[in-house]
N, C-alpha and C positions, 0 to 999 in steps of 0.2 A: 503492499499499499504505500503509495507515494504523499508527500507532505500535502499538496492538493486536496487528494479525496481525504485525509485526516482533517482538514482545514473546513471542507465541505460539512462531513459528517459531524463535526461539533457545533459548527454553526447550526445543524440542521436539530439538533439534540437539544441545543440551550433554547433554540427558538420557539420550541414546543409543538412541533409538527412531528414529533413520534411519539408512541406511547407503547404500551404491553399489554399484550394478549395472554393472559394465561388459562388453560383449558386442564379439570382437576377429574377425577370420577371417585363417584361414591358408590361402593367402596372401590377404593385404588385397585388398578392394576388392568384398567381398561386398555386397550390398543386401539387408536385413532387411524382410521384407514382414508385416505383421502382418493377424489375422485382419477385422479390419475396414478393411482394403484401403489402410491408410498404411505407409509404408515410410520408412527411414532406412540410409544406408552405414554401415559399419564404419568405425572404432571407434566406438561409442556408449557414455556413459556418463549413467546417471540415477539419481536418490534414487529409494529406495524407504520408505514408513513399512510397520511391519510390525505384525501384530494384538498384542493383549496375549500371546496363548499363545508367539508367537514372542520376545517382551521379557522375558518369562519362560523362557528357554533352549530353547523347543523348535524345531521345525522347519516349515517351510511347501514349499508346490509352486508352483513359477512357470512355464507354460507358454513356452516360448521361441518366436520367431517363427521364420518360413521364411526360411532363407539361399541366396539363388541370386546365383550370379557371372557375370558378362557373358557367358561362353561356354555358359552354358546348364546349369553344374552345379549341383546342390541339395541342401540337406538340410533334410527335413522337419523341424517343430515337434519340441523332446521336452520331456519332463515333468524341470524340473529341482529338487533336492531341496538345498535352504538350511537349513543348520542354524546356530544362532550359535555362533562360538567367540571373541567379546570383548563389550566394550562396543559400541562400530560398528564392526561387521565391513563389510568391503568382499568385492565377490564377483566373478566374473569366470567368462564362458563363451566358449570357443575354438570357433568351427563350423569343423571341418577340413570341407576342400572334397575330395570323394570324385573318384578317378578317373574321366573320361567313358568310359563301354563306347562302341568304335568301333563304328559301323554298319555293315558290310557292305553293299556298294551289290547293291541288287535283283539278283536271278539274271536275266541278260540271257542266252539262247538263242543260239547265232553262226546266223546265217542257214545256211539247210538248201540244201545244193546238189544235196542226191541226193532219190531218193525216199522217201516214208511207208513205213511197213515193210510193208503189206497191196502199195500198188502195186509195192515191189521183189519179193514173194513173186509178185506176178502176172507180171512181166517175167519172172524166170527158170524159172517154169513155161513161161510161152511160147518161151524159149528151149532148154526139152528138158531142164532138171535135173531130177532126182526129188526130192520133195517129201521130207524125214527122213534124204536125204545128206549129207554133210560137203560135198560139192561145193555143192549148194545152198544150204547154210547160210553158206559163202563168198560165194555168189552174192548173195544176199540184202544180206550185211553190204556187198560194195562198192557196190550198186545204192543203198544208203538212205545212204551218205555223203555 
């Protein structure tokens, strides 16, 4: 870095044109993934140079990265509204880990020991039960278990 760039950087920092942004995660340990594919762990602090509009007291929008925890919990990017509140403002954003929704195991049918419904009806009919009677229904139920 040459003297000219050091001098310009010093003026830039002293003039209040730069600020810092820090990303935290709660709980700690989230990995931030940027749209370009780069990633970094939290916490991370970086300097940001703002536009003239911001220097004049306006607000800017910043799209956050995606936050991903080791267990797979994730927070999608959000649009952050940053507004000036001083000469050299500092901002922080905390990514809050969402509760993981437990996934139910896939439905598993217990192995059937009985007949399917049509087989049970045929068997009960063969045994002499009359279709439509309560006795026939009980027979089908017992055969299909």
